[in-house]
C-alpha positions in Angstrom: 31.1 69.6 -1.4 32.1 66.6 0.6 29.9 63.6 1.4 29.3 64.9 4.9 28.1 68.3 3.5 25.5 66.7 1.3 21.9 67.2 2.5 19.9 64.1 3.5 17.0 63.1 1.3 14.0 60.8 1.7 12.5 58.9 -1.2 8.8 57.8 -1.0 7.9 55.1 -3.5 10.1 52.2 -4.5 8.8 51.2 -7.9 11.4 51.0 -10.8 11.8 54.8 -10.9 11.7 55.3 -7.2 14.5 52.7 -6.8 16.5 54.4 -9.5 16.1 57.7 -7.7 17.3 56.1 -4.5 20.4 54.7 -6.2 21.2 58.1 -7.7 21.1 59.9 -4.4 23.0 57.1 -2.6 25.7 57.1 -5.3 26.1 60.9 -5.0 26.8 60.6 -1.3 23.4 61.7 0.2 22.1 60.0 3.3 19.0 58.5 1.8 16.0 57.2 3.7 13.3 55.3 1.9 9.7 54.2 2.5 7.3 52.2 0.4 3.6 51.5 1.1 3.9 47.9 0.0 6.1 45.1 1.0 9.7 45.2 -0.3 12.4 42.5 -0.3 14.7 42.8 2.7 17.7 43.3 0.5 16.3 46.1 -1.6 17.1 49.0 -1.5 18.8 49.0 2.0 21.6 46.8 0.7 22.4 49.5 -1.8 23.2 52.0 0.9 19.8 53.5 1.7 18.1 53.4 5.1 14.7 51.8 5.1 12.4 53.5 7.5 9.9 51.5 9.5 7.2 54.1 9.2 6.3 57.0 6.9 6.6 59.5 9.7 10.1 58.2 10.4 11.0 58.5 6.8 9.8 62.1 6.4 11.4 63.1 9.7 14.8 61.9 8.5 15.2 64.6 5.8 14.2 68.2 5.0 13.7 67.1 1.4 11.1 64.5 0.5 11.1 63.2 -3.1 7.9 61.4 -4.0 7.4 59.0 -7.0 4.2 57.0 -6.7 1.4 55.9 -8.9 -0.5 59.2 -9.1 -1.2 62.5 -7.4 -4.0 61.0 -5.4 -1.7 58.4 -3.9 0.9 61.2 -3.1 -1.7 63.2 -1.3 -2.9 60.2 0.7 0.6 59.5 1.8 1.4 63.1 2.9 -2.0 63.4 4.5 -1.2 60.5 6.8 1.7 62.4 8.2 -0.4 64.8 10.3 1.7 67.9 10.7 4.3 68.1 7.9 4.9 71.8 8.3 8.3 72.9 7.1 9.0 69.9 4.9 9.7 70.4 1.2 8.1 67.9 -1.2 9.5 67.4 -4.6 6.8 65.5 -6.5 8.1 63.5 -9.4 4.9 61.6 -9.8 3.6 61.8 -13.4 0.4 63.8 -13.9 -1.1 66.7 -15.7 -0.4 70.4 -15.3 -3.8 70.9 -13.6 -3.1 68.1 -11.1 0.2 69.7 -10.3 -1.4 73.1 -9.7 -4.1 71.6 -7.5 -1.5 69.7 -5.5 0.6 72.8 -5.0 -2.5 74.6 -3.5 -3.2 71.6 -1.3 0.4 71.5 -0.1 0.4 75.2 0.6 -2.7 74.9 2.8 -0.7 72.4 5.0 2.4 74.5 5.2 4.4 72.1 3.0 6.9 73.5 0.5 6.1 72.1 -2.9 8.1 71.7 -6.1 6.7 69.7 -9.1 9.0 67.9 -11.5 9.0 65.6 -14.5 11.7 63.1 -15.5 12.0 62.2 -19.2 14.0 59.0 -19.1 13.7 55.3 -18.2 14.6 54.0 -14.7 17.6 52.2 -16.3 18.9 55.4 -17.9 18.4 57.7 -14.9 21.6 59.6 -14.1 23.0 59.4 -17.7 23.8 62.5 -19.7 20.6 61.9 -21.6 18.4 62.3 -18.5 16.1 65.4 -18.8 14.4 66.8 -15.7 12.1 69.8 -15.4 11.1 71.6 -12.2 8.5 74.3 -11.3 7.7 76.0 -8.0 9.1 78.8 -5.8 12.5 79.7 -7.0 14.0 80.0 -3.5 13.0 76.4 -2.7 14.3 75.1 -5.9 17.7 76.9 -5.5 18.0 75.6 -1.9 17.6 72.0 -3.1 19.1 72.1 -6.5 22.5 70.6 -5.4 20.6 67.5 -4.1 18.5 67.2 -7.2 21.6 67.5 -9.4 22.4 63.9 -8.3 19.8 62.7 -10.8 22.2 63.7 -13.6 21.7 64.9 -17.2 20.0 68.2 -17.9 18.1 69.8 -15.0 16.0 72.8 -15.9 14.0 75.1 -13.7 11.0 76.4 -15.6 9.7 79.0 -13.2 7.2 79.5 -10.4 4.4 77.7 -12.3 4.3 74.1 -11.0 2.2 73.0 -14.0 4.9 73.6 -16.6 7.0 70.5 -16.0 4.0 68.2 -16.7 3.1 70.3 -19.7 6.6 70.2 -21.2 6.8 66.4 -20.5 3.6 65.8 -22.4 4.6 68.1 -25.3 8.0 66.3 -25.7 6.5 62.8 -25.4 4.0 63.9 -28.2 7.0 64.9 -30.4 8.6 61.5 -29.7 5.5 59.4 -30.3 4.7 61.3 -33.5 8.2 60.7 -34.8 8.0 57.0 -33.9 4.6 56.7 -35.6 6.0 58.3 -38.8 9.0 56.0 -38.8 6.8 52.9 -38.3 4.4 54.1 -41.1 7.4 54.5 -43.4 8.6 51.0 -42.5 5.1 49.6 -43.2 5.2 51.2 -46.6 8.5 49.7 -47.7 7.4 46.3 -46.3 4.6 46.2 -48.9 7.4 45.7 -51.4 9.0 43.0 -49.2 11.9 45.3 -48.3 13.5 44.6 -44.9 13.4 47.2 -42.1 17.2 46.8 -41.8 17.6 47.8 -45.5 15.5 51.0 -45.0 16.8 52.0 -41.6 20.1 53.7 -42.6 18.2 55.9 -45.0 15.6 56.7 -42.3 18.3 57.7 -39.8 20.0 60.0 -42.3 16.6 61.5 -43.1 15.7 62.0 -39.5 19.0 63.8 -38.9 18.0 66.2 -41.7 14.5 66.6 -40.2 16.1 67.5 -36.8 18.3 70.0 -38.4 15.3 71.7 -40.0 13.5 72.2 -36.7 14.9 75.6 -35.7 14.1 77.1 -39.1 10.6 75.5 -39.1 9.7 77.0 -35.8 11.5 80.3 -36.0 8.5 82.3 -36.9 5.8 80.4 -34.9 5.6 83.0 -32.1 5.3 85.8 -34.7 2.8 83.9 -36.9 5.3 83.8 -39.8 5.7 80.5 -41.7 8.3 80.6 -44.5 9.2 77.5 -46.5 7.8 75.2 -49.1 4.1 76.2 -49.4 1.2 74.2 -48.2 -0.2 74.3 -51.7 2.8 72.2 -52.8 2.8 70.1 -49.6 -0.8 69.1 -50.1 0.1 67.4 -53.4 2.9 65.4 -51.7 0.7 64.3 -48.7 -2.0 63.2 -51.2 0.6 60.9 -52.8 1.5 59.5 -49.4 -2.2 58.8 -48.7 -2.6 57.1 -52.0 0.5 55.0 -51.5 -0.7 53.9 -48.1 -4.1 52.9 -49.5 -2.5 51.1 -52.4 -0.3 49.1 -50.1 -3.0 48.3 -47.6 -1.3 50.3 -44.9 -3.3 52.1 -42.3 -4.0 55.6 -43.8 -4.9 57.3 -40.5 -1.6 59.2 -40.2 -1.4 60.6 -43.8 -5.2 61.1 -43.7 -4.8 63.3 -40.6 -2.0 65.3 -42.2 -4.0 65.9 -45.4 -7.1 67.0 -43.5 -5.0 69.5 -41.4 -3.2 70.8 -44.5 -6.5 71.3 -46.4 -8.0 73.0 -43.3 -5.0 75.4 -43.1 -5.3 76.2 -46.8 -9.0 77.0 -46.3 -8.0 79.5 -43.6 -5.7 81.3 -46.1 -2.3 79.6 -45.5 -1.9 78.1 -49.0 1.2 80.3 -49.5 2.7 79.6 -46.1 5.1 76.9 -45.0 4.3 73.7 -43.1 4.6 75.3 -39.7 1.3 77.1 -40.4 -0.4 73.9 -39.5 0.0 75.1 -35.9 -2.9 77.5 -36.6 -5.3 74.6 -37.0 -3.7 72.4 -34.2 -4.0 75.2 -31.7 -7.5 76.1 -32.8 -9.2 73.1 -34.4 -12.7 74.5 -34.5 -14.7 73.6 -37.7 -14.2 76.0 -40.6 
């Protein structure tokens, strides 16, 4: 595909991520029109090859595909509502939100004759376009396939999850939960070793090797989740280890919220009959946390 063959695209919203999206489309050779609700410097982003529209209507009229990244779904609706008749346009909403918001917005867009794809970007503005960029999309398959070549300009791994527009937001939250939990565990470990005046730099190489091992265990840990099968070291044994972690945290004056949460969930799973199952059986109490 030559530069002349590349479909034009409009970007609405020029915060850090919106500006990064603009640069990615421009660098890939797409004629990129931009519009922002608030004042922008005269040299940004037009000097980088984008065309700054004077009005929202002008911006949306310039391209069949409109990519929106604003503060929230409400702002996105307000913007599109101000267009009047936007029939025939396709909006790719990359504004962060919940699965419920995405589904409500899709219904709202359909009532106005606007094609709608919801997406999620798991990267920072600075890293957008790198191989580590992860994007998810949900919506009508035909619409996604039509505009996939344009969206590919964002780089990294681009995954279509299906017709359900709520799945990108759901996957984003689930993956961020994994990340934050891992970070919290690492910081708790660093807090523990600091009680004996050990530097984080001394402990870090061991933590990195251990995290590599943890990542390698994930497929085996989750292999039986859909079937309700949880092999591995039993919760009866794990409970003893978590109790030691809790005791060590309290002895060192370290916040015991994280090990306390783990022990409470392990004990809850044991009460439900999972003493002989592996650690993955905790999903039973995480999915259904009703009191025993």
